C-alpha positions in Angstrom: -53.9 -137.5 125.2 -50.7 -138.4 123.4 -48.0 -140.3 125.3 -45.2 -138.4 123.6 -46.7 -135.1 124.7 -46.9 -136.5 128.3 -43.3 -137.5 128.1 -42.3 -134.0 127.0 -44.4 -132.5 129.8 -42.5 -134.6 132.3 -39.1 -133.5 130.9 -40.2 -129.8 130.9 -41.3 -130.2 134.5 -37.9 -131.8 135.5 -35.9 -129.1 133.7 -38.4 -126.3 134.6 -37.6 -124.6 131.3 -38.2 -125.3 127.7 -34.6 -124.8 126.8 -33.4 -127.2 129.4 -35.9 -129.8 128.3 -34.8 -129.3 124.7 -31.1 -130.0 125.6 -32.2 -133.0 127.7 -34.3 -134.6 125.0 -32.5 -133.4 121.8 -35.9 -132.0 120.7 -36.3 -128.5 119.2 -37.7 -126.0 121.7 -40.5 -125.1 119.2 -41.6 -128.8 119.1 -41.8 -128.9 122.9 -43.8 -125.8 123.0 -46.3 -127.2 120.5 -46.5 -130.5 122.5 -47.2 -128.6 125.7 -49.9 -126.5 124.0 -51.6 -129.7 122.7 -51.6 -131.3 126.1 -53.0 -128.2 127.8 -55.7 -128.1 125.1 -56.6 -131.8 125.8 -56.7 -131.2 129.5 -58.4 -127.8 129.4 -56.0 -126.2 131.8 -52.6 -124.5 131.9 -49.9 -126.7 133.2 -47.1 -124.1 133.8 -46.9 -120.4 134.8 -44.3 -118.6 132.7 -42.0 -116.7 135.0 -39.2 -114.3 133.9 -36.4 -116.8 134.4 -38.1 -120.2 134.7 -41.4 -122.1 134.5 -43.6 -123.0 137.5 -46.1 -125.8 137.7 -49.7 -124.8 138.1 -52.0 -126.7 140.5 -53.2 -128.7 137.5 -49.6 -129.4 136.5 -48.7 -130.6 140.0 -51.7 -133.0 139.9 -50.8 -134.3 136.5 -47.1 -134.9 137.0 -47.1 -138.1 139.2 -49.9 -139.6 137.0 -47.9 -138.8 133.8 -44.8 -140.4 135.3 -46.7 -143.5 136.2 -48.2 -143.8 132.7 -44.8 -143.5 131.1 -43.3 -146.1 133.5 -46.1 -148.5 132.6 -45.5 -147.9 128.9 -41.8 -148.4 129.3 -42.3 -151.7 131.1 -44.8 -152.8 128.5 -42.3 -152.0 125.7 -39.5 -153.9 127.6 -41.7 -156.9 128.0 -42.6 -156.9 124.3 -38.9 -156.5 123.4 -38.2 -159.6 125.5 -40.9 -161.5 123.5 -39.8 -160.4 120.0 -36.1 -160.5 120.8 -35.6 -157.5 118.6 -34.0 -154.6 120.4 -34.7 -151.4 118.6 -34.8 -147.6 119.0 -32.4 -145.3 120.7 -30.0 -146.5 123.4 -28.6 -143.6 125.4 -25.3 -144.5 127.1 -23.2 -142.4 129.5 -19.6 -143.2 130.1 -16.4 -141.5 131.3 -14.0 -140.7 128.5 -11.6 -143.5 129.4 -14.4 -146.1 129.1 -15.8 -144.5 126.0 -12.4 -144.6 124.3 -11.1 -147.9 125.6 -14.2 -150.1 125.8 -17.4 -148.7 124.3 -16.2 -147.3 121.0 -14.1 -150.4 120.1 -17.0 -152.8 120.7 -19.7 -150.7 119.0 -19.0 -151.5 115.3 -19.6 -155.2 115.8 -22.5 -154.6 118.3 -24.3 -152.3 115.8 -23.8 -154.7 113.0 -25.5 -157.4 115.1 -28.4 -155.1 116.1 -29.1 -152.8 113.0 -32.4 -151.5 114.5 -30.5 -149.9 117.4 -29.1 -146.4 117.4 -26.6 -145.6 120.2 -26.3 -142.1 121.6 -23.0 -142.1 123.5 -22.3 -139.3 126.0 -18.9 -138.9 127.5 -19.0 -137.3 130.9 -17.0 -138.0 134.1 -19.7 -136.7 136.4 -22.3 -139.0 137.9 -25.5 -138.4 135.9 -29.1 -138.7 137.1 -30.3 -141.4 134.7 -34.0 -140.8 135.0 -33.7 -137.0 134.9 -31.3 -136.9 132.0 -33.0 -139.6 130.0 -30.0 -142.0 130.0 -30.7 -145.8 129.6 -27.4 -147.1 131.0 -24.3 -145.6 132.5 -20.9 -147.1 133.2 -19.5 -146.5 136.6 -16.3 -147.6 138.4 -15.7 -148.3 142.1 -18.0 -149.0 145.0 -21.7 -148.4 144.2 -23.5 -146.1 146.6 -27.0 -147.0 147.8 -29.6 -145.7 145.3 -32.8 -146.6 143.5 -30.7 -147.7 140.5 -29.7 -151.3 139.6 -26.1 -152.2 138.9 -24.8 -155.2 136.9 -21.1 -156.0 137.3 -19.2 -155.7 134.1 -15.9 -157.0 135.4 -12.8 -156.3 137.4 -10.1 -154.0 136.0 -6.5 -154.1 137.0 -4.5 -150.9 137.4 -1.1 -151.3 135.7 1.8 -149.0 136.3 3.3 -148.1 132.9 6.0 -146.0 131.4 7.4 -145.4 127.9 10.5 -147.1 126.6 12.1 -143.7 126.2 11.6 -143.0 129.9 13.1 -146.3 130.9 16.2 -145.5 128.8 16.8 -142.6 131.1 15.8 -144.4 134.3 16.3 -147.9 135.5 13.1 -149.9 135.6 11.9 -150.6 139.1 12.6 -154.2 140.2 10.5 -154.0 143.4 7.7 -151.6 144.5 10.1 -149.8 146.9 12.1 -148.7 143.8 9.2 -146.5 142.7 10.3 -143.8 145.2 13.1 -143.0 142.7 10.8 -142.2 139.8 8.4 -139.6 138.6 4.9 -140.8 139.5 1.6 -139.5 138.4 -1.6 -139.7 140.4 -5.3 -139.5 139.7 -6.0 -137.5 142.9 -4.6 -134.4 144.6 -4.5 -136.4 147.9 -1.6 -138.6 148.9 -2.2 -142.1 147.6 -0.7 -145.5 147.9 -0.2 -148.1 145.2 -0.5 -151.7 146.5 1.2 -154.8 145.0 1.3 -158.5 145.8 4.0 -160.9 144.9 3.5 -164.5 143.8 3.3 -165.7 147.4 0.6 -163.2 148.3 2.9 -160.8 150.3 1.7 -157.2 150.2 3.9 -154.2 149.2 2.9 -150.6 149.4 4.4 -147.6 147.5 3.5 -144.1 148.6 2.8 -141.7 145.7 3.6 -138.1 146.5 1.2 -135.4 145.4 2.8 -134.0 142.3 1.3 -133.8 138.8 -2.3 -135.0 138.9 -4.2 -136.2 135.9 -7.8 -137.2 136.7 -8.5 -138.8 133.3 -6.6 -142.0 132.5 -7.0 -141.5 128.7 -5.1 -138.2 129.1 -2.6 -139.7 131.4 -1.8 -142.3 128.8 -0.7 -139.6 126.3 1.5 -138.1 129.0 3.4 -141.2 129.9 3.7 -142.4 126.3 5.6 -139.2 125.7 8.2 -140.2 128.4 7.0 -138.0 131.3 7.1 -140.7 134.0 5.1 -143.7 135.5 1.4 -143.7 135.9 -1.3 -146.3 136.5 -3.7 -147.2 133.6 -6.7 -149.5 133.4 -5.5 -152.8 131.9 -7.9 -152.5 128.9 -6.5 -149.1 128.0 -2.8 -150.1 128.4 -2.9 -153.4 126.7 -2.7 -152.4 123.0 -0.1 -149.7 123.8 2.0 -152.4 125.5 1.7 -154.9 122.7 2.6 -152.1 120.2 5.7 -151.2 122.1 4.5 -147.7 123.1 4.4 -148.5 126.8 6.1 -151.0 129.1 4.3 -152.5 132.1 6.2 -151.8 135.3 6.7 -154.6 137.8 4.8 -157.1 135.6 5.4 -160.0 138.0 3.4 -158.3 140.8 -0.3 -158.4 141.0 -1.9 -154.9 141.3 -5.0 -153.4 142.6 -8.3 -153.8 140.8 -11.5 -151.7 140.5 -14.9 -153.0 139.6 -16.9 -151.6 136.7 -20.7 -151.7 136.7 -23.4 -150.9 134.2 -26.1 -148.9 136.0 -29.7 -148.6 134.8 -33.1 -147.5 136.2 -35.1 -150.0 138.2 -38.0 -151.5 136.2 -39.9 -154.7 136.7 -38.5 -155.9 133.4 -35.2 -154.9 131.8 -35.5 -153.8 128.2 -33.8 -155.9 125.6 -31.7 -153.0 124.2 -30.1 -152.4 127.6 -29.7 -156.1 128.2 -27.9 -156.9 124.9 -25.7 -153.8 125.3 -24.6 -154.9 128.8 -24.0 -158.5 127.7 -21.8 -157.3 124.8 -19.8 -155.0 127.0 -19.2 -157.7 129.5 -18.0 -160.1 126.8 -15.7 -157.4 125.3 -14.2 -156.5 128.7 -13.6 -160.2 129.5 -11.7 -160.5 126.3 -9.6 -157.4 127.0 -8.6 -158.5 130.5 -8.1 -162.3 130.2 -4.4 -162.2 129.7 -1.7 -160.0 131.3 0.9 -158.9 128.7 4.3 -158.7 130.2 
């Protein structure tokens, strides 16, 4: 019984269709069909009933599925342990990140990372939705904010400050705010269609709040950056995304003497008794890169 065929069987069972499993694994549908036929021949029983719209596990398939998952988990843990011994991360590393993180963090750190680990191949998916790592065959995902209870493990990457920014052209037409209360006189962009508040702290620790009316909403910070660089108004950007634009004179940080709110970024991965070296080195590299990007506040 081939372990690859077992893996394909599990993916087909999770997707309940050959087409869905093909999309999930990046494997041609014909290859999955042949793998399933080989496995059924080895076992001597059909594993799926073919319905008009989807597959359905037979009794034999239902019995095999938990055992197949356990075998694959054991193999994964064995490979992770061996990677730890050899110190040579290799193979495909599947990463999921929202577009902002893919553009601002992952893509810039990848060239040096890949040169350090030439036996690794990174498959980077950019999606804002929360993915099911086990079901969608993702090794590590980057998530921001409070982490809900789950069977996943999370490693902190770092804290990210949210900087209000505007373009020089916008500030030619509008006086730059001197205190948070001045923001009421400006065009502000939010990330949510619910009323929000931006919080600031001065050097003495005193807190200030500025209400952001529901106006134009841009959920994706990378898209918001384009908008405000073209003079549309003031919006908050993650510091790692805003930094280069500020240093290049494309953006100006608003209220730079005030501390701003922060969000925490985590790398999330499936629970195993041992963490594979490819996931470990990727998380370490991302932590190092994020620390470099957020260590100094440009004025």
